[in-house]
C-alpha positions in Angstrom: -19.2 3.0 42.0 -17.7 2.3 45.4 -15.9 5.0 47.4 -12.6 3.5 46.6 -13.3 3.5 42.9 -14.4 7.1 43.0 -11.3 8.1 44.9 -9.1 6.2 42.5 -10.9 7.8 39.5 -10.5 11.3 41.0 -6.8 10.6 41.7 -6.3 9.5 38.1 -8.1 12.5 36.8 -6.0 14.9 38.8 -2.9 13.2 37.7 -3.9 13.4 34.1 -4.8 17.1 34.4 -1.4 17.8 36.0 0.4 15.8 33.3 -1.4 17.5 30.4 -0.9 21.0 32.0 2.8 20.3 32.5 3.2 19.1 28.9 1.4 22.3 27.7 3.5 24.5 29.8 6.7 22.9 28.5 5.4 23.4 24.9 4.6 27.0 25.6 8.0 27.6 27.2 9.6 26.0 24.1 7.8 28.4 21.9 8.9 31.3 24.0 12.5 30.2 23.8 12.2 29.9 20.0 10.6 33.4 20.0 7.5 32.1 18.2 5.1 32.5 21.2 2.1 34.9 20.9 1.1 37.2 23.7 -1.7 34.7 24.5 0.9 31.8 24.7 3.0 33.9 27.1 -0.1 34.5 29.3 -1.1 30.8 29.3 2.5 29.8 30.2 2.6 32.3 33.1 -0.7 30.9 34.5 0.5 27.3 34.2 3.8 28.2 35.9 1.8 29.8 38.7 -0.4 26.7 39.1 2.7 24.5 39.0 4.4 26.6 41.8 1.2 26.4 43.9 1.0 22.6 43.5 4.6 22.2 44.4 4.1 24.4 47.5 1.0 22.3 48.5 3.0 19.1 48.2 5.8 20.5 50.2 3.4 21.6 53.0 1.7 18.3 53.0 5.1 16.5 53.2 6.1 18.6 56.1 2.8 17.9 57.9 3.2 14.2 57.4 6.8 14.4 58.7 5.6 16.2 61.8 2.8 13.7 62.3 5.2 10.8 62.0 7.6 12.4 64.5 4.7 12.9 66.9 3.6 9.3 66.6 7.1 8.1 67.1 7.5 10.2 70.2 4.2 9.1 71.6 2.6 12.6 71.3 -0.8 12.3 69.6 -2.5 15.6 70.1 -3.4 18.3 72.5 -5.5 16.1 74.8 -2.6 13.7 75.4 -0.2 16.6 75.8 -2.4 18.2 78.5 -2.8 14.9 80.3 1.0 14.2 80.3 1.8 17.8 81.4 -0.9 18.3 84.1 -1.8 14.8 85.1 -5.3 13.3 85.4 -7.8 16.2 85.6 -11.0 14.1 86.2 -13.3 14.3 89.2 -12.3 12.4 92.3 
């Protein structure tokens, strides 16, 4: 299996896990609203809600990083080395 195929399989697996976990969380929350949830159901729902919140936070952080990178590329700033050169000029030996 090529690297691309492996990455694609991993992405699909993560997507499927997220989909199943979200569906299970919704089912558990429905049971809670119907007042038919067990204590174990409530615990599982809480864990899935925490995982969902962490995943949303991770996506938000990743989006912000991508936005900053895009802004840096658009402005011509591509990292500390370029910044030092532009700020202080060429610092090589004469």
